[in-house]
mmCIF file of the N, C-alpha and C atoms, coordinates in Angstrom:
data_MODEL
# 
_entry.id   MODEL 
# 
loop_
_atom_site.group_PDB 
_atom_site.id 
_atom_site.type_symbol 
_atom_site.label_atom_id 
_atom_site.label_alt_id 
_atom_site.label_comp_id 
_atom_site.label_asym_id 
_atom_site.label_entity_id 
_atom_site.label_seq_id 
_atom_site.pdbx_PDB_ins_code 
_atom_site.Cartn_x 
_atom_site.Cartn_y 
_atom_site.Cartn_z 
_atom_site.occupancy 
_atom_site.B_iso_or_equiv 
_atom_site.pdbx_formal_charge 
_atom_site.auth_seq_id 
_atom_site.auth_comp_id 
_atom_site.auth_asym_id 
_atom_site.auth_atom_id 
_atom_site.pdbx_PDB_model_num 
ATOM 1   N N  . MET A 1 1  ? 54.584 -66.584 137.145 1.00 0.00 ? 1  MET A N  1 
ATOM 2   C CA . MET A 1 1  ? 53.642 -66.011 135.865 1.00 0.00 ? 1  MET A CA 1 
ATOM 3   C C  . MET A 1 1  ? 53.496 -64.959 135.218 1.00 0.00 ? 1  MET A C  1 
ATOM 4   N N  . THR A 1 2  ? 53.478 -63.985 134.451 1.00 0.00 ? 2  THR A N  1 
ATOM 5   C CA . THR A 1 2  ? 52.704 -62.755 134.631 1.00 0.00 ? 2  THR A CA 1 
ATOM 6   C C  . THR A 1 2  ? 51.379 -62.083 134.047 1.00 0.00 ? 2  THR A C  1 
ATOM 7   N N  . ARG A 1 3  ? 50.951 -60.664 134.658 1.00 0.00 ? 3  ARG A N  1 
ATOM 8   C CA . ARG A 1 3  ? 49.634 -61.087 134.314 1.00 0.00 ? 3  ARG A CA 1 
ATOM 9   C C  . ARG A 1 3  ? 49.970 -60.171 133.038 1.00 0.00 ? 3  ARG A C  1 
ATOM 10  N N  . VAL A 1 4  ? 48.801 -60.147 131.998 1.00 0.00 ? 4  VAL A N  1 
ATOM 11  C CA . VAL A 1 4  ? 48.454 -59.112 131.175 1.00 0.00 ? 4  VAL A CA 1 
ATOM 12  C C  . VAL A 1 4  ? 46.553 -58.607 130.993 1.00 0.00 ? 4  VAL A C  1 
ATOM 13  N N  . THR A 1 5  ? 46.733 -57.515 131.406 1.00 0.00 ? 5  THR A N  1 
ATOM 14  C CA . THR A 1 5  ? 45.215 -57.179 131.850 1.00 0.00 ? 5  THR A CA 1 
ATOM 15  C C  . THR A 1 5  ? 45.092 -56.724 130.218 1.00 0.00 ? 5  THR A C  1 
ATOM 16  N N  . PRO A 1 6  ? 43.558 -56.383 129.023 1.00 0.00 ? 6  PRO A N  1 
ATOM 17  C CA . PRO A 1 6  ? 43.670 -55.251 128.329 1.00 0.00 ? 6  PRO A CA 1 
ATOM 18  C C  . PRO A 1 6  ? 43.024 -54.171 128.626 1.00 0.00 ? 6  PRO A C  1 
ATOM 19  N N  . LEU A 1 7  ? 43.448 -52.959 127.870 1.00 0.00 ? 7  LEU A N  1 
ATOM 20  C CA . LEU A 1 7  ? 42.941 -51.740 129.305 1.00 0.00 ? 7  LEU A CA 1 
ATOM 21  C C  . LEU A 1 7  ? 41.844 -51.383 128.112 1.00 0.00 ? 7  LEU A C  1 
ATOM 22  N N  . ASP A 1 8  ? 42.270 -51.105 127.251 1.00 0.00 ? 8  ASP A N  1 
ATOM 23  C CA . ASP A 1 8  ? 41.777 -50.006 125.206 1.00 0.00 ? 8  ASP A CA 1 
ATOM 24  C C  . ASP A 1 8  ? 42.701 -50.642 124.104 1.00 0.00 ? 8  ASP A C  1 
ATOM 25  N N  . LYS A 1 9  ? 41.918 -51.015 122.959 1.00 0.00 ? 9  LYS A N  1 
ATOM 26  C CA . LYS A 1 9  ? 42.480 -51.399 121.969 1.00 0.00 ? 9  LYS A CA 1 
ATOM 27  C C  . LYS A 1 9  ? 41.412 -49.964 120.817 1.00 0.00 ? 9  LYS A C  1 
ATOM 28  N N  . LEU A 1 10 ? 42.225 -49.304 119.984 1.00 0.00 ? 10 LEU A N  1 
ATOM 29  C CA . LEU A 1 10 ? 41.974 -48.864 119.360 1.00 0.00 ? 10 LEU A CA 1 
ATOM 30  C C  . LEU A 1 10 ? 42.284 -48.926 117.591 1.00 0.00 ? 10 LEU A C  1 
ATOM 31  N N  . ARG A 1 11 ? 41.386 -47.552 116.957 1.00 0.00 ? 11 ARG A N  1 
ATOM 32  C CA . ARG A 1 11 ? 42.465 -48.514 115.727 1.00 0.00 ? 11 ARG A CA 1 
ATOM 33  C C  . ARG A 1 11 ? 42.619 -46.568 114.917 1.00 0.00 ? 11 ARG A C  1 
ATOM 34  N N  . ALA A 1 12 ? 43.891 -46.999 114.289 1.00 0.00 ? 12 ALA A N  1 
ATOM 35  C CA . ALA A 1 12 ? 43.624 -45.185 113.923 1.00 0.00 ? 12 ALA A CA 1 
ATOM 36  C C  . ALA A 1 12 ? 42.916 -45.306 112.385 1.00 0.00 ? 12 ALA A C  1 
ATOM 37  N N  . PRO A 1 13 ? 42.159 -44.451 111.878 1.00 0.00 ? 13 PRO A N  1 
ATOM 38  C CA . PRO A 1 13 ? 42.034 -43.896 111.103 1.00 0.00 ? 13 PRO A CA 1 
ATOM 39  C C  . PRO A 1 13 ? 42.437 -44.146 109.273 1.00 0.00 ? 13 PRO A C  1 
ATOM 40  N N  . LEU A 1 14 ? 43.454 -43.273 109.876 1.00 0.00 ? 14 LEU A N  1 
ATOM 41  C CA . LEU A 1 14 ? 44.413 -43.093 108.471 1.00 0.00 ? 14 LEU A CA 1 
ATOM 42  C C  . LEU A 1 14 ? 45.255 -44.402 108.039 1.00 0.00 ? 14 LEU A C  1 
ATOM 43  N N  . GLY A 1 15 ? 46.338 -45.003 108.956 1.00 0.00 ? 15 GLY A N  1 
ATOM 44  C CA . GLY A 1 15 ? 46.962 -46.125 108.192 1.00 0.00 ? 15 GLY A CA 1 
ATOM 45  C C  . GLY A 1 15 ? 46.363 -47.685 108.646 1.00 0.00 ? 15 GLY A C  1 
ATOM 46  N N  . GLY A 1 16 ? 44.948 -47.231 109.329 1.00 0.00 ? 16 GLY A N  1 
ATOM 47  C CA . GLY A 1 16 ? 44.815 -49.051 110.152 1.00 0.00 ? 16 GLY A CA 1 
ATOM 48  C C  . GLY A 1 16 ? 45.120 -48.948 111.179 1.00 0.00 ? 16 GLY A C  1 
ATOM 49  N N  . GLN A 1 17 ? 46.107 -48.070 112.017 1.00 0.00 ? 17 GLN A N  1 
ATOM 50  C CA . GLN A 1 17 ? 46.908 -50.077 112.511 1.00 0.00 ? 17 GLN A CA 1 
ATOM 51  C C  . GLN A 1 17 ? 46.246 -49.729 113.946 1.00 0.00 ? 17 GLN A C  1 
ATOM 52  N N  . GLU A 1 18 ? 46.348 -51.065 114.170 1.00 0.00 ? 18 GLU A N  1 
ATOM 53  C CA . GLU A 1 18 ? 45.749 -51.591 115.424 1.00 0.00 ? 18 GLU A CA 1 
ATOM 54  C C  . GLU A 1 18 ? 46.534 -50.916 117.277 1.00 0.00 ? 18 GLU A C  1 
ATOM 55  N N  . ILE A 1 19 ? 46.155 -50.130 117.879 1.00 0.00 ? 19 ILE A N  1 
ATOM 56  C CA . ILE A 1 19 ? 46.837 -49.974 119.051 1.00 0.00 ? 19 ILE A CA 1 
ATOM 57  C C  . ILE A 1 19 ? 46.383 -50.043 119.861 1.00 0.00 ? 19 ILE A C  1 
ATOM 58  N N  . GLU A 1 20 ? 47.296 -51.471 120.971 1.00 0.00 ? 20 GLU A N  1 
ATOM 59  C CA . GLU A 1 20 ? 46.898 -51.859 121.984 1.00 0.00 ? 20 GLU A CA 1 
ATOM 60  C C  . GLU A 1 20 ? 47.281 -52.083 123.439 1.00 0.00 ? 20 GLU A C  1 
ATOM 61  N N  . LEU A 1 21 ? 46.516 -51.462 124.858 1.00 0.00 ? 21 LEU A N  1 
ATOM 62  C CA . LEU A 1 21 ? 46.703 -50.900 125.565 1.00 0.00 ? 21 LEU A CA 1 
ATOM 63  C C  . LEU A 1 21 ? 46.531 -52.196 126.166 1.00 0.00 ? 21 LEU A C  1 
ATOM 64  N N  . GLN A 1 22 ? 48.093 -52.887 127.657 1.00 0.00 ? 22 GLN A N  1 
ATOM 65  C CA . GLN A 1 22 ? 47.822 -53.833 128.240 1.00 0.00 ? 22 GLN A CA 1 
ATOM 66  C C  . GLN A 1 22 ? 49.211 -53.134 130.027 1.00 0.00 ? 22 GLN A C  1 
ATOM 67  N N  . GLN A 1 23 ? 47.834 -53.486 131.239 1.00 0.00 ? 23 GLN A N  1 
ATOM 68  C CA . GLN A 1 23 ? 48.558 -53.337 131.708 1.00 0.00 ? 23 GLN A CA 1 
ATOM 69  C C  . GLN A 1 23 ? 49.226 -54.764 132.172 1.00 0.00 ? 23 GLN A C  1 
ATOM 70  N N  . ILE A 1 24 ? 50.071 -54.254 132.471 1.00 0.00 ? 24 ILE A N  1 
ATOM 71  C CA . ILE A 1 24 ? 52.031 -56.019 132.978 1.00 0.00 ? 24 ILE A CA 1 
ATOM 72  C C  . ILE A 1 24 ? 51.921 -56.163 134.656 1.00 0.00 ? 24 ILE A C  1 
ATOM 73  N N  . ASP A 1 25 ? 52.050 -56.918 135.701 1.00 0.00 ? 25 ASP A N  1 
ATOM 74  C CA . ASP A 1 25 ? 52.543 -57.240 136.397 1.00 0.00 ? 25 ASP A CA 1 
ATOM 75  C C  . ASP A 1 25 ? 52.683 -58.635 136.564 1.00 0.00 ? 25 ASP A C  1 
ATOM 76  N N  . HIS A 1 26 ? 53.629 -58.731 137.207 1.00 0.00 ? 26 HIS A N  1 
ATOM 77  C CA . HIS A 1 26 ? 54.854 -59.597 137.369 1.00 0.00 ? 26 HIS A CA 1 
ATOM 78  C C  . HIS A 1 26 ? 54.470 -59.938 138.340 1.00 0.00 ? 26 HIS A C  1 
ATOM 79  N N  . ASP A 1 27 ? 54.339 -62.109 138.517 1.00 0.00 ? 27 ASP A N  1 
ATOM 80  C CA . ASP A 1 27 ? 53.908 -62.146 140.215 1.00 0.00 ? 27 ASP A CA 1 
ATOM 81  C C  . ASP A 1 27 ? 55.116 -62.307 140.729 1.00 0.00 ? 27 ASP A C  1 
ATOM 82  N N  . ALA A 1 28 ? 56.494 -61.559 140.707 1.00 0.00 ? 28 ALA A N  1 
ATOM 83  C CA . ALA A 1 28 ? 57.118 -61.673 141.591 1.00 0.00 ? 28 ALA A CA 1 
ATOM 84  C C  . ALA A 1 28 ? 57.191 -60.290 142.539 1.00 0.00 ? 28 ALA A C  1 
ATOM 85  N N  . GLY A 1 29 ? 56.026 -59.062 141.830 1.00 0.00 ? 29 GLY A N  1 
ATOM 86  C CA . GLY A 1 29 ? 56.054 -57.817 142.316 1.00 0.00 ? 29 GLY A CA 1 
ATOM 87  C C  . GLY A 1 29 ? 57.025 -56.851 140.992 1.00 0.00 ? 29 GLY A C  1 
ATOM 88  N N  . GLY A 1 30 ? 57.016 -55.672 141.782 1.00 0.00 ? 30 GLY A N  1 
ATOM 89  C CA . GLY A 1 30 ? 58.024 -55.306 141.031 1.00 0.00 ? 30 GLY A CA 1 
ATOM 90  C C  . GLY A 1 30 ? 56.643 -53.909 140.817 1.00 0.00 ? 30 GLY A C  1 
ATOM 91  N N  . MET A 1 31 ? 56.854 -52.760 140.068 1.00 0.00 ? 31 MET A N  1 
ATOM 92  C CA . MET A 1 31 ? 55.799 -51.620 139.263 1.00 0.00 ? 31 MET A CA 1 
ATOM 93  C C  . MET A 1 31 ? 55.117 -52.615 138.144 1.00 0.00 ? 31 MET A C  1 
ATOM 94  N N  . SER A 1 32 ? 53.618 -52.089 138.128 1.00 0.00 ? 32 SER A N  1 
ATOM 95  C CA . SER A 1 32 ? 52.975 -52.343 136.730 1.00 0.00 ? 32 SER A CA 1 
ATOM 96  C C  . SER A 1 32 ? 53.353 -51.599 135.936 1.00 0.00 ? 32 SER A C  1 
ATOM 97  N N  . LEU A 1 33 ? 53.380 -51.610 134.712 1.00 0.00 ? 33 LEU A N  1 
ATOM 98  C CA . LEU A 1 33 ? 54.434 -51.565 133.095 1.00 0.00 ? 33 LEU A CA 1 
ATOM 99  C C  . LEU A 1 33 ? 52.787 -51.245 132.428 1.00 0.00 ? 33 LEU A C  1 
ATOM 100 N N  . LEU A 1 34 ? 53.152 -50.600 131.417 1.00 0.00 ? 34 LEU A N  1 
ATOM 101 C CA . LEU A 1 34 ? 51.499 -50.146 129.888 1.00 0.00 ? 34 LEU A CA 1 
ATOM 102 C C  . LEU A 1 34 ? 52.854 -50.770 129.640 1.00 0.00 ? 34 LEU A C  1 
ATOM 103 N N  . ARG A 1 35 ? 51.965 -51.938 128.863 1.00 0.00 ? 35 ARG A N  1 
ATOM 104 C CA . ARG A 1 35 ? 52.697 -52.332 127.604 1.00 0.00 ? 35 ARG A CA 1 
ATOM 105 C C  . ARG A 1 35 ? 51.265 -51.365 126.121 1.00 0.00 ? 35 ARG A C  1 
ATOM 106 N N  . THR A 1 36 ? 52.620 -51.244 125.357 1.00 0.00 ? 36 THR A N  1 
ATOM 107 C CA . THR A 1 36 ? 51.796 -50.807 124.331 1.00 0.00 ? 36 THR A CA 1 
ATOM 108 C C  . THR A 1 36 ? 51.717 -51.820 123.079 1.00 0.00 ? 36 THR A C  1 
ATOM 109 N N  . ARG A 1 37 ? 51.143 -51.948 121.718 1.00 0.00 ? 37 ARG A N  1 
ATOM 110 C CA . ARG A 1 37 ? 51.367 -52.940 121.161 1.00 0.00 ? 37 ARG A CA 1 
ATOM 111 C C  . ARG A 1 37 ? 50.628 -52.252 119.460 1.00 0.00 ? 37 ARG A C  1 
ATOM 112 N N  . ILE A 1 38 ? 51.299 -51.920 119.190 1.00 0.00 ? 38 ILE A N  1 
ATOM 113 C CA . ILE A 1 38 ? 51.151 -51.392 117.623 1.00 0.00 ? 38 ILE A CA 1 
ATOM 114 C C  . ILE A 1 38 ? 51.271 -52.416 116.030 1.00 0.00 ? 38 ILE A C  1 
ATOM 115 N N  . ARG A 1 39 ? 50.508 -52.651 115.830 1.00 0.00 ? 39 ARG A N  1 
ATOM 116 C CA . ARG A 1 39 ? 50.283 -53.880 114.613 1.00 0.00 ? 39 ARG A CA 1 
ATOM 117 C C  . ARG A 1 39 ? 49.671 -53.207 113.608 1.00 0.00 ? 39 ARG A C  1 
ATOM 118 N N  . GLU A 1 40 ? 50.665 -52.844 112.616 1.00 0.00 ? 40 GLU A N  1 
ATOM 119 C CA . GLU A 1 40 ? 50.682 -52.791 110.948 1.00 0.00 ? 40 GLU A CA 1 
ATOM 120 C C  . GLU A 1 40 ? 51.309 -53.503 110.254 1.00 0.00 ? 40 GLU A C  1 
ATOM 121 N N  . HIS A 1 41 ? 49.952 -54.029 109.659 1.00 0.00 ? 41 HIS A N  1 
ATOM 122 C CA . HIS A 1 41 ? 49.647 -55.070 108.676 1.00 0.00 ? 41 HIS A CA 1 
ATOM 123 C C  . HIS A 1 41 ? 50.694 -56.201 109.664 1.00 0.00 ? 41 HIS A C  1 
ATOM 124 N N  . SER A 1 42 ? 51.639 -56.597 108.980 1.00 0.00 ? 42 SER A N  1 
ATOM 125 C CA . SER A 1 42 ? 51.550 -58.211 109.263 1.00 0.00 ? 42 SER A CA 1 
ATOM 126 C C  . SER A 1 42 ? 53.516 -57.502 110.285 1.00 0.00 ? 42 SER A C  1 
ATOM 127 N N  . ARG A 1 43 ? 53.872 -56.617 110.297 1.00 0.00 ? 43 ARG A N  1 
ATOM 128 C CA . ARG A 1 43 ? 54.419 -56.163 111.501 1.00 0.00 ? 43 ARG A CA 1 
ATOM 129 C C  . ARG A 1 43 ? 54.216 -55.140 112.774 1.00 0.00 ? 43 ARG A C  1 
ATOM 130 N N  . PHE A 1 44 ? 54.717 -55.661 113.691 1.00 0.00 ? 44 PHE A N  1 
ATOM 131 C CA . PHE A 1 44 ? 54.257 -55.039 115.226 1.00 0.00 ? 44 PHE A CA 1 
ATOM 132 C C  . PHE A 1 44 ? 55.618 -54.646 116.104 1.00 0.00 ? 44 PHE A C  1 
ATOM 133 N N  . THR A 1 45 ? 55.492 -53.476 116.992 1.00 0.00 ? 45 THR A N  1 
ATOM 134 C CA . THR A 1 45 ? 55.908 -53.023 117.647 1.00 0.00 ? 45 THR A CA 1 
ATOM 135 C C  . THR A 1 45 ? 54.902 -52.740 118.865 1.00 0.00 ? 45 THR A C  1 
ATOM 136 N N  . VAL A 1 46 ? 56.568 -53.456 120.090 1.00 0.00 ? 46 VAL A N  1 
ATOM 137 C CA . VAL A 1 46 ? 55.864 -53.468 121.271 1.00 0.00 ? 46 VAL A CA 1 
ATOM 138 C C  . VAL A 1 46 ? 56.591 -52.587 122.422 1.00 0.00 ? 46 VAL A C  1 
ATOM 139 N N  . PHE A 1 47 ? 56.199 -52.196 123.004 1.00 0.00 ? 47 PHE A N  1 
ATOM 140 C CA . PHE A 1 47 ? 56.900 -51.092 123.988 1.00 0.00 ? 47 PHE A CA 1 
ATOM 141 C C  . PHE A 1 47 ? 56.153 -51.716 125.422 1.00 0.00 ? 47 PHE A C  1 
ATOM 142 N N  . ASP A 1 48 ? 57.195 -51.478 126.556 1.00 0.00 ? 48 ASP A N  1 
ATOM 143 C CA . ASP A 1 48 ? 56.372 -51.934 127.749 1.00 0.00 ? 48 ASP A CA 1 
ATOM 144 C C  . ASP A 1 48 ? 56.804 -50.269 128.737 1.00 0.00 ? 48 ASP A C  1 
ATOM 145 N N  . ILE A 1 49 ? 56.426 -49.539 129.463 1.00 0.00 ? 49 ILE A N  1 
ATOM 146 C CA . ILE A 1 49 ? 56.648 -47.851 129.965 1.00 0.00 ? 49 ILE A CA 1 
ATOM 147 C C  . ILE A 1 49 ? 56.196 -48.806 131.177 1.00 0.00 ? 49 ILE A C  1 
ATOM 148 N N  . ASP A 1 50 ? 57.028 -47.395 132.522 1.00 0.00 ? 50 ASP A N  1 
ATOM 149 C CA . ASP A 1 50 ? 57.293 -47.461 134.221 1.00 0.00 ? 50 ASP A CA 1 
ATOM 150 C C  . ASP A 1 50 ? 55.672 -46.344 133.982 1.00 0.00 ? 50 ASP A C  1 
ATOM 151 N N  . PRO A 1 51 ? 54.871 -45.785 134.497 1.00 0.00 ? 51 PRO A N  1 
ATOM 152 C CA . PRO A 1 51 ? 53.699 -44.588 135.247 1.00 0.00 ? 51 PRO A CA 1 
ATOM 153 C C  . PRO A 1 51 ? 54.290 -43.615 134.801 1.00 0.00 ? 51 PRO A C  1 
ATOM 154 N N  . GLN A 1 52 ? 55.385 -43.327 135.476 1.00 0.00 ? 52 GLN A N  1 
ATOM 155 C CA . GLN A 1 52 ? 55.953 -41.255 135.274 1.00 0.00 ? 52 GLN A CA 1 
ATOM 156 C C  . GLN A 1 52 ? 55.771 -41.131 133.584 1.00 0.00 ? 52 GLN A C  1 
ATOM 157 N N  . THR A 1 53 ? 56.375 -42.867 132.880 1.00 0.00 ? 53 THR A N  1 
ATOM 158 C CA . THR A 1 53 ? 57.024 -42.233 131.416 1.00 0.00 ? 53 THR A CA 1 
ATOM 159 C C  . THR A 1 53 ? 55.162 -42.692 130.864 1.00 0.00 ? 53 THR A C  1 
ATOM 160 N N  . ALA A 1 54 ? 54.584 -42.814 131.148 1.00 0.00 ? 54 ALA A N  1 
ATOM 161 C CA . ALA A 1 54 ? 53.270 -43.358 130.583 1.00 0.00 ? 54 ALA A CA 1 
ATOM 162 C C  . ALA A 1 54 ? 52.418 -41.834 131.089 1.00 0.00 ? 54 ALA A C  1 
ATOM 163 N N  . GLN A 1 55 ? 52.564 -40.816 132.787 1.00 0.00 ? 55 GLN A N  1 
ATOM 164 C CA . GLN A 1 55 ? 52.041 -39.905 132.483 1.00 0.00 ? 55 GLN A CA 1 
ATOM 165 C C  . GLN A 1 55 ? 52.836 -39.189 131.519 1.00 0.00 ? 55 GLN A C  1 
ATOM 166 N N  . ALA A 1 56 ? 53.629 -38.949 131.378 1.00 0.00 ? 56 ALA A N  1 
ATOM 167 C CA . ALA A 1 56 ? 54.710 -37.630 130.785 1.00 0.00 ? 56 ALA A CA 1 
ATOM 168 C C  . ALA A 1 56 ? 53.668 -38.023 129.403 1.00 0.00 ? 56 ALA A C  1 
ATOM 169 N N  . TRP A 1 57 ? 53.476 -38.887 128.361 1.00 0.00 ? 57 TRP A N  1 
ATOM 170 C CA . TRP A 1 57 ? 53.049 -39.430 127.287 1.00 0.00 ? 57 TRP A CA 1 
ATOM 171 C C  . TRP A 1 57 ? 51.754 -38.665 126.610 1.00 0.00 ? 57 TRP A C  1 
ATOM 172 N N  . GLY A 1 58 ? 50.974 -39.525 128.134 1.00 0.00 ? 58 GLY A N  1 
ATOM 173 C CA . GLY A 1 58 ? 49.643 -38.838 127.466 1.00 0.00 ? 58 GLY A CA 1 
ATOM 174 C C  . GLY A 1 58 ? 49.766 -37.637 128.209 1.00 0.00 ? 58 GLY A C  1 
ATOM 175 N N  . GLN A 1 59 ? 50.505 -37.078 128.615 1.00 0.00 ? 59 GLN A N  1 
ATOM 176 C CA . GLN A 1 59 ? 50.309 -35.277 128.740 1.00 0.00 ? 59 GLN A CA 1 
ATOM 177 C C  . GLN A 1 59 ? 50.773 -35.223 127.761 1.00 0.00 ? 59 GLN A C  1 
ATOM 178 N N  . ALA A 1 60 ? 51.723 -35.122 126.646 1.00 0.00 ? 60 ALA A N  1 
ATOM 179 C CA . ALA A 1 60 ? 51.959 -34.833 125.325 1.00 0.00 ? 60 ALA A CA 1 
ATOM 180 C C  . ALA A 1 60 ? 50.994 -34.319 124.883 1.00 0.00 ? 60 ALA A C  1 
ATOM 181 N N  . LEU A 1 61 ? 50.010 -36.301 124.636 1.00 0.00 ? 61 LEU A N  1 
ATOM 182 C CA . LEU A 1 61 ? 49.311 -36.582 123.839 1.00 0.00 ? 61 LEU A CA 1 
ATOM 183 C C  . LEU A 1 61 ? 48.148 -35.660 123.803 1.00 0.00 ? 61 LEU A C  1 
ATOM 184 N N  . LEU A 1 62 ? 48.123 -35.488 125.329 1.00 0.00 ? 62 LEU A N  1 
ATOM 185 C CA . LEU A 1 62 ? 46.848 -34.168 125.603 1.00 0.00 ? 62 LEU A CA 1 
ATOM 186 C C  . LEU A 1 62 ? 46.899 -33.051 124.521 1.00 0.00 ? 62 LEU A C  1 
ATOM 187 N N  . ARG A 1 63 ? 47.895 -32.571 125.022 1.00 0.00 ? 63 ARG A N  1 
ATOM 188 C CA . ARG A 1 63 ? 48.548 -31.153 124.496 1.00 0.00 ? 63 ARG A CA 1 
ATOM 189 C C  . ARG A 1 63 ? 48.019 -30.294 122.823 1.00 0.00 ? 63 ARG A C  1 
ATOM 190 N N  . TRP A 1 64 ? 48.871 -32.088 122.128 1.00 0.00 ? 64 TRP A N  1 
ATOM 191 C CA . TRP A 1 64 ? 48.530 -31.994 121.024 1.00 0.00 ? 64 TRP A CA 1 
ATOM 192 C C  . TRP A 1 64 ? 47.556 -32.190 120.555 1.00 0.00 ? 64 TRP A C  1 
ATOM 193 N N  . ALA A 1 65 ? 46.456 -32.674 121.069 1.00 0.00 ? 65 ALA A N  1 
ATOM 194 C CA . ALA A 1 65 ? 45.536 -32.279 120.693 1.00 0.00 ? 65 ALA A CA 1 
ATOM 195 C C  . ALA A 1 65 ? 44.731 -31.842 120.538 1.00 0.00 ? 65 ALA A C  1 
ATOM 196 N N  . GLN A 1 66 ? 44.126 -30.742 121.965 1.00 0.00 ? 66 GLN A N  1 
ATOM 197 C CA . GLN A 1 66 ? 44.409 -29.670 122.352 1.00 0.00 ? 66 GLN A CA 1 
ATOM 198 C C  . GLN A 1 66 ? 44.433 -28.667 120.851 1.00 0.00 ? 66 GLN A C  1 
ATOM 199 N N  . GLY A 1 67 ? 45.571 -28.913 121.332 1.00 0.00 ? 67 GLY A N  1 
ATOM 200 C CA . GLY A 1 67 ? 45.815 -27.706 120.119 1.00 0.00 ? 67 GLY A CA 1 
ATOM 201 C C  . GLY A 1 67 ? 45.409 -27.937 118.774 1.00 0.00 ? 67 GLY A C  1 
ATOM 202 N N  . GLN A 1 68 ? 45.107 -29.000 118.641 1.00 0.00 ? 68 GLN A N  1 
ATOM 203 C CA . GLN A 1 68 ? 44.150 -28.872 117.325 1.00 0.00 ? 68 GLN A CA 1 
ATOM 204 C C  . GLN A 1 68 ? 42.983 -28.604 116.786 1.00 0.00 ? 68 GLN A C  1 
ATOM 205 N N  . GLY A 1 69 ? 42.231 -28.076 117.845 1.00 0.00 ? 69 GLY A N  1 
ATOM 206 C CA . GLY A 1 69 ? 40.977 -27.796 118.153 1.00 0.00 ? 69 GLY A CA 1 
ATOM 207 C C  . GLY A 1 69 ? 39.778 -28.532 119.280 1.00 0.00 ? 69 GLY A C  1 
ATOM 208 N N  . LEU A 1 70 ? 40.673 -29.909 119.641 1.00 0.00 ? 70 LEU A N  1 
ATOM 209 C CA . LEU A 1 70 ? 39.867 -30.941 120.630 1.00 0.00 ? 70 LEU A CA 1 
ATOM 210 C C  . LEU A 1 70 ? 39.677 -30.938 122.194 1.00 0.00 ? 70 LEU A C  1 
ATOM 211 N N  . GLY A 1 71 ? 39.163 -30.972 122.758 1.00 0.00 ? 71 GLY A N  1 
ATOM 212 C CA . GLY A 1 71 ? 38.934 -30.762 123.831 1.00 0.00 ? 71 GLY A CA 1 
ATOM 213 C C  . GLY A 1 71 ? 39.018 -29.695 124.693 1.00 0.00 ? 71 GLY A C  1 
# 
């Protein structure tokens, strides 16, 4: 059985996309994964990433936001 733990839910103001972040844990063990679900009208994009990729992506997002005068 796979456990899905909701982490956060966001809505992009300009496109209205819903972004959901979930932690995925498999009963068989292994590393936890971060599931990103993006809903745009009736279309869904879903992908699971490992902790190292999540960290690199998060840092890239923060660098970009800080360059826009935030943070």
